[in-house]
N, C-alpha and C positions, 0 to 999 in steps of 0.2 A: 392283579395281573402279574405273572412271573416275569423275570428279566428277559427271557427269550421272547415271550409274547410281546413285551413292550418294545423291544428292538425291532421286531417284525412289523409292529404297527407304525413305528417311525419310518421304517424303510418304505412301507406302503404309501405313507403320506407324501414322502418326497417323490416317489415314483409317479404318483397321481398329479403332481404339479401344484400341490397346496403350498409348497415352500417356493417363494419367488426367486431366491438367490441361487445363482449359478456360481461357478468357480470365480475367484477374484482375478481380475484382468491385470496381470503383472508385467505384460510385455508392451503396454502402451507408452508412448513418449511423454505423456503427462501422468503424474502419479498423484494419489490422494494427499490432501493436506492432513497433517497430524494435529490434534488439538494441542494448544499451548500448555506448558507446565511452568508455573512461576517458581524459579529457583530460590528466590528470596522475596516472599510476599510483602514484608515490611518495606523493602527497597522499591518494589513495584508500586505500592500504595503512595509512597513519597513521590515517585516519578509521576503518578497520575495527578497528584495535586499540582505539581510543577507544570505539567503539560496543559492544564486548564487555567493556570494562574496568569492573568494579564499584567500583573505587576512586574513581570520580567521584561516588559516592553517600556519604551520611553514614555508613551502616552498613558500607560496603565489601562489600555483598552484592547491590546492584541495579545492573544495567547497562541501557543502552538496549534490549538484546536481551531483557530481562526482560519488558517489555510488548509488544515488537515482535519476537517470536521468529521467526527466519528458518526454523525447522523447522516452524512452525505458520502458514504463510501471512503472516508478518509481523505477527501479532497475538498475543493471549494466550488467546483462546477463553474469556474470562470475561465475565460480564455487564457488570461494571465492574471496572476494574483494581485490583490490590492494590499498595499502596506501602509506604513506610517505617513500621515498627512495626505492620504488618498493617492499615494504614488502608485502608478501602474508598474508592476514587475515585468521583467523581460521574458518570463518563461511560465509555462503551465505547471501548476502544482501537482506533483505526482502523489499518488495515494500513499498513506502511511501504513495501510493495512497490508500485512504479509511482507513488509519492507525488510524485515530481519532476514529474509531468504535471498535478498539481492546480493549481487557480487560487490556492489559498492552503493553509495548514496549520492543523490542529485543526478540529473540527466547526464552530466558529464563525468560522473564518478569521482569527483574531487575529494569526497570524504570516504574513507576506507570502511567505516561502519557507522552504526546509529549513534554511538557516543560522539564520534567526530562530527557527525551531521548536526547534532542537537545544539551545538554552540554557535553555528553559523547564523541562523536567522536572528538570534538575539542581538548580535552586533551589526547585522546588515542594515545600513542606513535606509534602504528601501523597504525593509520588512519591519522588524520590531524596533530598530533604530536606537537601541540602547548600547551599552558596553558591558563586557563581562564584569568589570569592576563595579559599575553602578548596580547591575542586577544582583550581584552577590551582596553588595552593601545593603540593598533593600531587604533581602532574605535575612541577613544578620540582624536587621532591626525588628524582625517579627519573632517574638518569643516562642510562638508555637513551632516555627521552623527550626529555631535554634535547638529546642528540646528534641524535635523529631530527628534531625540530622545526627545528633549525639546518640540517640537510641539506635538508629539504623546502622551507623558506621562504628559505633563502639567507642567513639572519642569525640571531643568537641571540635568545632571548626566547620565552616562552610566555604568551599571554593568551587570554581567553575568545573573542575574535574568531577567532584561529587555530584554537582547539579546535573551535568550531562550524563553521568553514569546512571543516575536515577531515572531520568527521562528515557534513556535507552532501554532500561530494564522494563519500564511500562510498555514501551513501544514493541518490545519483543513478544508481549502477550497478545498483541493485536493481530491474531491469526484467525482466518475465517474458514474452518473446516466444514465438512458435511454438506457440501453443495450437492445438487442432484447429479452432477457429473461424477463427483466422488462416490456417491451411492452406486452409480452404474459401474464405476471402476471396481468397486468392492463386490460386484456380482449381482446387483439388483437390476434385472432385465427390464423392469417396469419403470425405472427411474427416468428414462428418456423416451420421447415419442419418436415416430418414424422420421419426422422432419428434423428434429434435433440430432438424431443419430446420423442421418444423411449429411447434415451440416458438419458434424465432427469428422466423418469419413472424408469429406471433401477438404476440410481444413487440414487434416493429416496428410492425405494423399497428394495435395497440391504443393506441399513443402512448407506450409506455415509453421509446422512443428520444428523445423530446423532452428528457429530462433525461440519460438514459444513452446518450451518443453519444461520438464521437471515439475515438482509440486506446485510452483507458483505460475506455471505456464508462461515463463519469461523471467526477465530480471537477472539472468546469469551470464549475460554477454553484452558486448558492445558491437553494434552493427551500423553500417552506413545507411543513412536515410537516402534512398534513391540509388538502388543497385543497377537496375535495368535502364531507368530514365532518371535524370536529375530531379531533385525535389526543389521546386521554386517557392520561395517564401521571403517575405520582407523582415522576418524575425532575425535579430542580430546574433542569436546563439550559434556557435560553430561546433559545439560538442566537445569531444575529447581533445581536439586540437588546442583548445584554450588551456588544457591541463598539461599536455605533453609537449606542446610547441611543435609537434610533428604534423606537417601538411597532410600526411597520409591519413591522419585521424580527423580530418575536416568532415563535419556532418556525421561523424560516428557518435551515436547516442546509446545510452543503456536501453536495452530492449525492455519495455514496460511489462509488468505482470498483467495477465488478462483475467486474473481473479477479480470478481466483482466489477468487471469492466462496464456492465450496463449502468452502473451507478456513478462512474467517474468521468463522464463527459464534461467538456469536449476533449478531443483526442489529439495526440502528438505533442511534441515539446512546445509547439507554438499554438496549440489549441485550435488549429484551423479546421479540423473535422468535427462538426457539431453533432453528428449522429454516427452510430455504429455502421450504418449502411455506407456512409461516405468514407469512413475509415477503412472498411473492408475493400471497397472499390479501389481506393487509392493505394492500399498496400498490395493488392493483387497486381495492379498496373506497374507500380514503381519497383517493387521488390521481386515479383515473380514473372513479370512480363506477360501477365494473363488478364484478359478481360472477362470477369465473371458476369454471367447473365443475371437478370434481376432475381430469378428463382434461386440461383446459386448464392447470391448475396443474402437473400432472405433465409436460406437454410443455414448458412454460416452464422448469421446473427442469432438465429434461434439456438444454435449450439452455444454460442458465447454467453447467452443469458443463463445457461445451466451452470455456469461457473460461479454464480453468486452463492456464497456460503453463509453460514451463521455469523451475523455481525456481533462484534464485541458487546457483551451485556454487563453493565455495571451501573451503579449509582454515581451521579456526579459528586465529586468530593466536596467536603466542607473545608474551604480554605482557611488557614489560620488567620485570625484578624490582626490587623496592624496594631502596633503599640499605641497609636494615637488615632484620632478621628479626622485627621487632616484630609480634606477631599482630594481625590486623585485628579490629575489634569483631564481636561475635556477629551473625549475620544478623538484620536488622530490630530491632536493639537501639536503645535510646534514646541 
């Protein structure tokens, strides 16, 4: 077939509708997620080992993955997290997936980035309950880590800065692209059914996108919980006020990402909404002053489930063995 005939055949195929893709939708308030690119694969691999290594905790039983389980949407599906010695934490564990796109880390934004966040749980007495000094000391006692840190950083030495840098580098790769909604944004008209599309249009036109926008569908601003009506909760968290000391920031929390939201139940900083239906109903009432009908709630929930993307795929790391066979403390022991 000559080039002219080939081009004519392609044009005919498109005209007849055999190609499902229309023009990319670039004017929507939510944009597609880009696939992650590891800038330093060796650093990422080290960070992955540290993320899964429970030896950073006091009990030797709690790793970063304990509260940010990568098989559970990067969260733990608990109302509030459980830490050292079975202590109940004060707040719901936010997902680690796509967290690199957030304006800051933690619900109150007290950590500027993932590196700053990574050191917090290690030393928190209600979480991993260790100290930075003890955690680093343990890593220094493991020959495999000593050698790997030297290879990755180009010089000897392990410190908390290098530990958190590595963990953050791994977490930056935990992006979940290619959801069905992303496919629709890229022009695939068949990616969403009528109910899901109606749910998105309602979500968009009702004003939800004022906070839940951008590639992560949220995470880029702090907003007051309870704009139209006050949010009543027994949870002690006060949001940004605890960081800034400004009463105007009371109950201002980082807007959570809605990516993979069907996997990260329960919802809100206090975990009070155990279903997406309840979360949508509450947000409509408190933030928009709107009472969604049961059908509208179902439509929006159907849309939200299209935001589930490809989950991080990797093999669990082989952790470097300790230099001795001394048993670790019992899980959650004192």
